[in-house]
C-alpha positions in Angstrom: 90.7 116.2 114.8 91.8 114.0 117.6 90.5 110.6 117.8 88.4 110.5 114.9 88.6 107.6 112.5 88.1 109.7 109.3 88.5 113.2 108.3 87.5 115.1 105.1 89.6 118.0 103.3 87.9 120.0 100.8 90.1 122.1 98.4 89.2 124.1 95.3 90.7 122.7 92.2 89.5 125.1 89.5 87.4 128.4 90.6 84.5 129.5 88.6 86.7 132.6 87.1 89.4 130.2 85.7 89.7 128.8 82.1 92.1 126.3 83.4 91.6 122.9 81.7 93.2 119.5 82.6 93.5 116.4 80.8 92.7 113.3 82.9 96.2 112.4 83.4 97.0 116.0 84.3 94.2 116.2 86.8 95.3 113.1 88.6 98.8 114.5 88.7 97.3 117.7 90.1 95.4 116.0 92.9 98.5 113.9 93.7 100.5 117.2 94.4 97.4 118.7 96.4 97.5 115.8 98.6 101.0 116.3 99.6 100.3 120.1 100.3 97.2 119.2 102.5 99.7 117.0 104.4 102.1 119.8 104.7 99.3 121.9 106.2 97.9 119.3 108.4 100.9 117.4 110.1 97.9 115.9 112.5 97.1 113.8 109.3 100.2 111.9 109.8 98.6 108.9 111.6 95.9 108.9 108.3 96.0 107.4 105.1 94.1 108.6 101.8 91.0 106.6 101.5 89.1 108.3 98.7 88.9 111.5 96.6 85.6 112.7 95.4 85.0 115.7 93.0 82.0 118.1 93.3 80.7 121.1 91.6 79.6 124.0 93.8 78.7 127.1 92.7 80.7 126.7 89.4 83.9 125.8 91.3 85.4 122.2 90.9 86.4 120.9 94.5 88.4 118.0 95.5 87.1 116.1 98.8 90.0 114.2 100.3 88.7 111.6 102.8 91.5 110.6 105.0 91.1 107.3 107.4 93.0 105.9 110.3 
């Protein structure tokens, strides 16, 4: 990850086997806490700021795509 201008991290939000539901407000709060966990797990992101968050469905799983940039 050294010398990259941007970095993407994909994290599952809800698996296809889960029956968990979120209101929009709860989803935003959950995503915010996930950003903190991603930063803790990847200390090399210290020089990056969160630029964008995307959501995608892949094989029945809701995933968050966090895009960090320098």
